[in-house]
C-alpha positions as CSV (number, residue, x, y, z in Angstrom):
1,M,0.0,0.0,0.0
2,K,1.4,3.4,-1.0
3,V,1.1,6.4,1.2
4,N,0.3,9.6,-0.6
5,P,2.9,12.1,0.6
6,A,0.4,15.0,0.2
7,S,-1.8,13.3,2.9
8,L,1.1,13.8,5.4
9,E,1.2,17.5,4.8
10,P,-0.6,19.7,7.4
11,D,-4.0,21.0,6.4
12,A,-3.5,24.1,8.7
13,I,-0.5,25.8,10.3
14,V,-1.4,27.7,13.5
15,V,1.1,30.2,14.6
16,I,0.6,31.1,18.3
17,F,2.3,34.3,19.4
18,G,3.8,34.3,22.8
19,A,3.1,36.2,26.0
20,A,4.7,36.4,29.4
21,V,5.7,33.4,31.6
22,R,5.0,33.9,35.3
23,P,7.8,33.9,37.9
24,D,6.9,30.3,38.8
25,G,7.5,29.2,35.2
26,Q,3.8,28.8,34.5
27,P,2.1,30.4,31.5
28,S,0.4,33.8,32.2
29,E,-3.3,33.9,31.8
30,T,-2.9,35.6,28.4
31,L,-0.6,32.8,27.2
32,R,-3.0,30.1,28.4
33,Y,-5.9,31.7,26.7
34,R,-4.0,32.0,23.4
35,V,-3.0,28.3,23.4
36,D,-6.5,27.2,24.4
37,A,-8.0,29.3,21.5
38,A,-5.5,27.7,19.1
39,V,-6.4,24.2,20.2
40,R,-10.1,24.9,20.0
41,F,-9.7,26.4,16.5
42,A,-7.5,23.7,15.2
43,A,-9.9,20.9,16.2
44,R,-11.7,21.6,12.9
45,F,-8.7,20.3,10.9
46,A,-7.4,16.8,10.4
47,R,-3.7,17.5,10.5
48,P,-2.9,20.9,12.0
49,V,0.6,21.9,12.9
50,F,1.3,24.4,15.7
51,I,4.1,26.9,15.8
52,P,4.3,28.4,19.2
53,T,6.7,31.3,19.1
54,G,8.5,33.3,21.8
55,A,12.0,33.3,23.4
56,K,13.0,33.1,27.0
57,G,11.9,36.2,28.9
58,R,12.6,37.1,32.5
59,Y,11.2,33.9,34.0
60,G,11.1,30.2,33.3
61,D,11.6,28.6,29.9
62,A,11.0,30.2,26.5
63,E,7.4,31.2,25.9
64,A,7.4,28.7,23.0
65,T,8.5,25.9,25.2
66,V,5.9,26.7,27.8
67,M,3.2,26.7,25.1
68,M,4.6,23.4,23.7
69,R,4.0,21.8,27.1
70,Q,0.5,23.2,27.3
71,L,-0.3,21.9,23.8
72,A,1.0,18.5,24.7
73,G,-1.1,18.5,27.8
74,A,-4.1,19.2,25.6
75,G,-3.4,16.1,23.6
76,I,-1.5,17.6,20.7
77,P,1.1,15.1,19.5
78,L,4.7,16.4,19.8
79,A,5.2,15.7,16.1
80,A,2.6,18.4,15.3
81,I,4.3,21.1,17.4
82,R,7.3,23.0,16.0
83,P,8.3,25.6,18.6
84,E,10.2,28.7,17.5
85,I,12.2,30.0,20.4
86,T,14.2,32.8,19.0
87,G,11.5,35.5,18.6
88,T,12.0,38.2,21.3
89,D,9.2,40.5,20.1
90,T,6.4,40.4,17.5
91,L,8.5,41.4,14.5
92,S,11.4,39.0,15.3
93,S,8.8,36.2,15.8
94,V,7.3,37.0,12.4
95,R,10.7,37.0,10.8
96,A,11.5,33.6,12.3
97,V,8.1,32.1,11.4
98,V,8.3,33.2,7.8
99,A,11.1,30.6,7.1
100,L,9.0,27.9,8.7
101,V,5.8,28.6,6.8
102,R,7.1,29.7,3.4
103,G,5.0,28.1,0.7
104,A,2.3,27.0,3.0
105,S,-1.2,27.6,1.7
106,T,-3.1,27.8,5.0
107,V,-1.5,29.7,7.9
108,Y,-3.5,31.1,10.8
109,A,-2.3,33.6,13.4
110,C,-3.5,33.1,17.0
111,T,-3.1,35.8,19.5
112,S,-5.1,38.2,21.6
113,A,-7.7,40.4,19.8
114,Y,-5.7,43.6,20.5
115,H,-2.5,42.0,19.1
116,L,-4.1,40.3,16.0
117,P,-4.1,43.2,13.6
118,R,-0.3,43.8,14.0
119,C,0.5,40.1,13.7
120,L,-1.7,39.7,10.5
121,L,-0.2,42.8,8.9
122,L,3.4,41.8,9.6
123,L,2.9,38.3,8.3
124,R,1.3,39.7,5.2
125,L,4.1,42.2,4.7
126,A,6.5,39.3,4.9
127,G,4.6,37.5,2.1
128,V,2.7,35.0,4.1
129,R,-0.9,34.2,3.2
130,V,-2.4,34.3,6.6
131,R,-5.9,34.4,8.2
132,A,-7.0,35.1,11.7
133,C,-7.7,32.4,14.3
134,P,-10.6,33.6,16.4
135,P,-9.0,35.4,19.3
136,P,-9.5,34.1,22.9
137,P,-12.1,35.9,25.0
138,V,-10.9,38.8,27.2
139,P,-10.3,37.4,30.7
140,A,-13.0,38.4,33.1
141,A,-10.4,39.8,35.5
142,S,-9.0,42.3,33.0
143,T,-9.9,45.9,33.8
144,Q,-11.0,48.4,31.2
145,W,-7.8,50.4,32.0
146,R,-5.6,47.4,31.1
147,R,-7.5,46.8,27.9
148,W,-7.0,50.4,26.9
149,Y,-3.3,50.2,27.8
150,W,-2.8,47.3,25.4
151,R,-4.8,49.0,22.6
152,L,-2.8,52.2,22.9
153,R,0.5,50.2,22.9
154,E,-0.6,48.4,19.7
155,T,-1.6,51.7,18.1
156,A,2.0,52.9,18.4
157,A,3.7,49.5,17.7
158,L,1.8,48.7,14.5
159,P,3.1,51.5,12.3
160,Y,6.6,51.2,13.8
161,D,6.8,47.5,13.1
162,A,5.1,47.8,9.7
163,L,7.7,50.3,8.6
164,L,10.6,48.1,9.8
165,A,9.0,45.1,8.1
166,I,8.8,47.0,4.8
167,L,12.4,48.1,5.1
168,L,13.6,44.6,5.9
169,R,11.7,43.2,2.9
170,V,13.1,45.8,0.6
171,M,16.6,45.0,1.8
172,G,15.9,41.3,1.3
173,R,16.2,40.4,5.0
174,M,12.6,39.2,5.4
């Protein structure tokens, strides 16, 4: 019996953007929510591959490593998880992920709602055909002030990162 090599290809690539790891090495609430949203979303596919991204921050292991453990705990086979541990911020994560997904037809970005527009734009500027994974719900404990803080931060970061991405692409470095 022959195995069709195309049947072994993933039918979806889900890129999960990192968030902080707590001082005890556990995922922050934001990180947990992002991974949970990715797992729920990917359940509709037969052969999803997950790319958690994020380097080591102040505490614990790399964000991608912490997400890999959470994914494995949710029943995702290790063969379907390809952690990217070099990305120290959103733009560097995008640059690292581009090499992993080049040529893929179905890529989904999974992150918080406030962060999703920047991730989608940067991936598209890098030449990736990407769609949005439905973002996780805002945690009930979040205050309105904190939500506005993140929105304002993204408002400044989006044009800055977009300009850098365009320059990197023109220079052939993305």
